[in-house]
C-alpha positions as CSV (number, residue, x, y, z in Angstrom):
1,M,6.6,24.2,-14.2
2,L,6.8,21.2,-11.9
3,K,7.1,17.9,-13.7
4,Y,6.2,14.5,-12.3
5,S,5.3,11.1,-13.6
6,I,4.2,7.5,-12.9
7,L,6.7,4.9,-14.1
8,G,5.5,1.4,-14.8
9,Y,4.4,-1.2,-17.4
10,P,1.6,-1.7,-18.3
11,L,-0.2,1.4,-17.0
12,K,-3.6,1.1,-18.7
13,H,-5.6,1.2,-15.4
14,T,-3.4,3.4,-13.2
15,M,-5.2,5.7,-10.8
16,S,-2.2,7.8,-10.2
17,P,-2.9,10.8,-12.6
18,P,-6.3,11.7,-11.2
19,I,-5.2,11.2,-7.6
20,H,-2.1,13.4,-7.9
21,D,-4.0,16.0,-10.0
22,R,-6.4,16.4,-7.1
23,L,-3.6,16.5,-4.5
24,F,-1.6,19.2,-6.4
25,R,-4.7,21.4,-6.9
26,L,-5.8,20.9,-3.3
27,A,-2.4,22.2,-2.2
28,G,-2.8,25.2,-4.5
29,I,-0.2,24.1,-7.0
30,N,-1.5,24.6,-10.5
31,D,1.6,24.9,-12.6
32,F,2.5,21.2,-12.8
33,E,2.5,18.3,-15.2
34,Y,1.9,14.7,-14.3
35,I,2.4,12.3,-17.1
36,I,2.3,8.5,-17.6
37,S,5.7,6.9,-18.4
38,E,4.6,3.5,-19.7
39,I,8.1,2.1,-20.5
40,P,8.7,-1.5,-21.6
41,P,11.4,-3.3,-19.5
42,D,14.0,-3.3,-22.3
43,E,13.7,0.5,-22.6
44,L,14.1,1.5,-18.9
45,K,17.9,2.2,-19.1
46,N,17.4,4.5,-22.0
47,S,14.7,6.4,-20.2
48,I,16.6,7.2,-17.0
49,E,17.9,10.6,-18.3
50,V,14.3,11.8,-18.9
51,L,13.2,10.5,-15.5
52,N,16.1,12.3,-13.8
53,S,15.0,15.6,-15.4
54,L,11.7,15.4,-13.5
55,N,11.0,16.9,-10.1
56,G,9.9,13.5,-8.9
57,Y,8.0,10.4,-10.0
58,N,6.1,7.4,-8.7
59,V,7.2,3.8,-9.4
60,T,5.0,0.8,-9.8
61,I,5.2,-2.8,-11.2
62,P,7.7,-4.0,-12.5
63,Y,10.2,-1.4,-11.6
64,K,10.0,-1.0,-7.8
65,M,13.3,-2.9,-7.3
66,E,15.0,-2.3,-10.7
67,I,14.9,1.4,-10.3
68,I,17.1,1.3,-7.2
69,Q,20.3,0.9,-9.2
70,Y,19.7,4.3,-10.9
71,L,19.1,6.3,-7.7
72,D,21.6,8.2,-5.6
73,K,20.2,7.5,-2.2
74,L,17.5,5.5,-0.4
75,D,15.3,6.5,2.5
76,A,15.1,4.0,5.4
77,S,11.7,2.8,4.2
78,A,13.1,1.9,0.8
79,K,16.1,0.1,2.4
80,R,13.8,-1.9,4.7
81,Y,11.8,-3.3,1.8
82,N,14.3,-3.1,-1.0
83,S,11.5,-1.5,-2.9
84,V,10.9,2.1,-4.2
85,N,7.7,3.6,-5.3
86,C,8.4,7.3,-4.9
87,V,11.5,9.3,-6.1
88,V,12.3,12.9,-5.4
89,K,14.9,15.1,-7.0
90,T,17.1,16.9,-4.5
91,D,20.2,19.0,-4.6
92,S,22.2,15.8,-3.8
93,G,20.6,13.6,-6.4
94,N,17.5,11.4,-6.7
95,V,16.2,9.8,-3.5
96,G,14.0,6.7,-3.4
97,Y,11.2,6.1,-0.8
98,N,8.7,3.4,-0.1
99,T,5.5,5.2,0.6
100,D,3.4,2.0,0.5
101,C,4.2,1.4,4.2
102,Y,3.4,5.0,5.1
103,G,0.1,4.8,3.1
104,F,-0.9,1.7,5.0
105,L,-0.2,3.3,8.4
106,R,-1.9,6.6,7.5
107,A,-5.0,4.8,6.1
108,L,-5.4,3.0,9.5
109,E,-4.6,6.1,11.5
110,A,-7.3,8.1,9.6
111,E,-9.9,5.6,10.7
112,N,-8.5,5.3,14.3
113,A,-7.4,1.7,13.7
114,S,-4.2,0.4,15.2
115,L,-1.6,-2.2,14.6
116,S,-0.7,-2.5,18.3
117,G,-3.2,-5.2,19.2
118,K,-3.9,-8.7,17.9
119,V,-3.6,-8.6,14.1
120,L,-4.7,-11.3,11.7
121,L,-3.0,-10.9,8.3
122,L,-4.2,-12.9,5.3
123,G,-1.4,-13.6,2.9
124,C,2.2,-12.3,3.1
125,G,3.5,-11.9,-0.5
126,G,4.4,-8.5,-1.8
127,V,2.4,-5.9,0.0
128,G,1.5,-8.5,2.7
129,R,5.1,-8.8,3.7
130,M,5.3,-5.1,4.2
131,M,2.1,-5.2,6.3
132,A,3.5,-8.0,8.4
133,I,6.8,-6.1,9.1
134,E,5.0,-2.9,9.9
135,T,2.7,-4.7,12.3
136,A,5.7,-6.2,14.1
137,L,7.5,-2.9,14.2
138,H,4.4,-1.3,15.8
139,G,4.1,-3.9,18.5
140,G,1.3,-5.9,17.2
141,K,0.7,-9.6,18.1
142,L,0.7,-11.0,14.6
143,T,-0.9,-14.1,13.1
144,I,-0.2,-14.7,9.4
145,A,-2.7,-16.9,7.6
146,V,-1.7,-18.5,4.3
147,R,-3.0,-21.0,1.8
148,K,-1.7,-24.6,2.3
149,G,1.4,-25.0,0.3
150,F,2.5,-21.4,1.0
151,E,3.9,-22.0,4.4
152,Y,7.4,-21.2,3.2
153,E,6.3,-17.6,2.4
154,A,5.1,-17.2,6.0
155,E,8.3,-18.7,7.4
156,N,10.5,-16.4,5.2
157,T,8.5,-13.4,6.3
158,I,8.8,-14.3,10.0
159,A,12.6,-14.7,9.5
160,D,12.7,-11.2,8.0
161,I,10.6,-9.8,10.9
162,K,12.9,-11.4,13.5
163,Q,15.9,-9.7,11.9
164,L,14.3,-6.3,12.3
165,A,12.4,-7.0,15.6
166,P,13.9,-10.0,17.4
167,S,11.2,-9.9,20.2
168,A,8.3,-9.7,17.8
169,D,5.2,-11.8,18.7
170,V,4.4,-13.5,15.4
171,C,3.2,-16.9,14.2
172,Y,1.5,-18.4,11.2
173,T,-1.4,-20.8,10.4
174,S,-3.4,-21.9,7.4
175,L,-6.4,-20.0,6.2
176,D,-8.7,-22.9,7.1
177,S,-7.2,-23.2,10.7
178,I,-7.7,-19.6,12.0
179,E,-8.8,-19.5,15.6
180,G,-9.3,-16.8,18.2
181,Q,-10.4,-13.1,18.3
182,F,-8.5,-10.2,16.7
183,D,-8.4,-6.5,17.0
184,L,-7.6,-6.1,13.3
185,L,-8.1,-8.3,10.2
186,V,-5.9,-7.3,7.2
187,N,-6.4,-8.8,3.8
188,S,-3.3,-8.5,1.6
189,T,-4.5,-11.1,-1.0
190,P,-6.3,-10.3,-4.3
191,V,-9.3,-12.4,-3.3
192,G,-12.5,-10.4,-3.9
193,M,-10.9,-8.1,-6.5
194,Y,-13.0,-7.2,-9.5
195,P,-14.4,-9.1,-11.4
196,N,-14.5,-11.8,-8.7
197,V,-16.5,-9.6,-6.4
198,D,-18.4,-12.5,-4.7
199,D,-15.2,-14.1,-3.4
200,C,-14.0,-13.7,0.2
201,P,-10.7,-15.0,1.7
202,V,-12.3,-16.1,5.0
203,S,-15.7,-17.1,6.3
204,E,-18.1,-14.8,8.0
205,D,-17.4,-16.5,11.3
206,I,-13.8,-15.4,11.2
207,V,-14.8,-11.9,10.3
208,K,-17.2,-11.8,13.2
209,N,-14.2,-12.4,15.6
210,C,-12.5,-9.2,14.5
211,R,-13.0,-5.7,15.7
212,C,-11.9,-4.0,12.5
213,A,-11.2,-5.1,8.9
214,F,-8.8,-3.6,6.3
215,D,-8.9,-4.9,2.7
216,A,-6.0,-3.9,0.4
217,V,-8.3,-4.5,-2.6
218,Y,-9.7,-1.2,-3.9
219,N,-11.9,-2.4,-6.7
220,P,-14.8,-2.9,-5.9
221,E,-15.3,-0.1,-3.4
222,K,-16.7,-2.6,-0.9
223,T,-15.4,-6.1,-1.2
224,K,-17.3,-9.1,0.1
225,L,-15.0,-9.1,3.1
226,M,-15.9,-5.5,3.9
227,Q,-19.6,-6.2,3.4
228,L,-19.5,-9.0,5.9
229,A,-17.7,-6.8,8.3
230,E,-20.2,-4.0,8.1
231,K,-23.1,-6.5,8.2
232,N,-21.8,-7.5,11.7
233,G,-21.2,-3.9,12.9
234,I,-17.5,-4.1,12.3
235,K,-15.5,-1.1,10.9
236,A,-14.3,-1.8,7.4
237,I,-11.5,0.1,5.5
238,G,-10.9,-0.3,1.8
239,G,-7.7,-0.3,-0.3
240,M,-8.4,3.0,-2.0
241,S,-7.6,4.6,1.3
242,M,-4.1,3.2,1.3
243,L,-3.6,4.1,-2.4
244,V,-4.6,7.7,-1.9
245,W,-2.7,8.1,1.4
246,Q,0.6,6.8,-0.1
247,A,0.1,9.4,-2.8
248,V,-0.3,12.0,0.0
249,V,3.0,11.0,1.5
250,A,4.6,11.4,-1.9
251,H,3.4,15.0,-2.0
252,E,4.7,15.6,1.5
253,I,8.1,14.4,0.2
254,W,8.0,16.3,-3.1
255,D,6.8,19.7,-2.0
256,G,5.9,19.6,1.7
257,S,2.2,19.9,1.1
258,K,-0.1,19.3,4.1
259,Y,-3.7,17.8,3.9
260,N,-6.4,17.1,6.4
261,D,-8.4,13.8,6.8
262,K,-11.6,15.3,5.5
263,N,-10.1,16.4,2.2
264,I,-8.4,13.0,1.7
265,A,-11.7,11.2,2.4
266,Q,-13.3,13.3,-0.4
267,I,-10.6,12.3,-2.8
268,I,-11.0,8.6,-1.9
269,A,-14.7,8.9,-2.6
270,E,-14.0,10.7,-5.9
271,M,-11.6,8.0,-7.1
272,H,-14.2,5.3,-6.4
273,K,-16.7,7.2,-8.6
274,L,-14.0,7.4,-11.4
275,M,-13.7,3.6,-11.4
276,K,-17.4,3.1,-12.0
């Protein structure tokens, strides 16, 4: 039997078990176990032996960085972000990956959206930093918009980008000083997340000036930002897409499974129903 898990704390609302269950079965793998490893921080070290006995596992808050010291090797994605959310057991030891970045890219690709044009990124902490770096690496002209008082986050992110891509076209502004038109609007902030479903990180006028919108928030299914985009005939992509696609990449790493966009779209819809 193949054994996998999700490592984190707390894990009361994790969507990982149902997502991975569907992906295993869709790939024709039925002899598997996917469990929740809700491990308090002071018990992680004592749990490594059990985790190492698994075929692989996912990693979420607060262990994405801490788990690195217990791994044998890191993929380039994990090295780039100093963050691991997927581990696979190989003949040469446990290898850590960052599938968040791949999930972001695949979610956009599935909807024919691109990072290569003018991109407006709202926020740059955590997942936003990853989105900023991926945009720069894929040739996008990036504008980072942050709340007043958080300029240092934008400056630090730009410094990180310049180390990886010295010729990157990137600048920052405040959320209330956004100007111009953009090919893609990306929201990496939690604004609009349940239960604050009537909140939106930017005005409708700014949304109107974008050709496509991606919101990392996955609950609710359609955030206020997405609703405003669709109201104005603009394609909107929700965060559940990224969540499911990063899980897809984990399966490609674990067992080489392949999936098509139609099946993944069905899983995304199923996961939204499970949240209701």
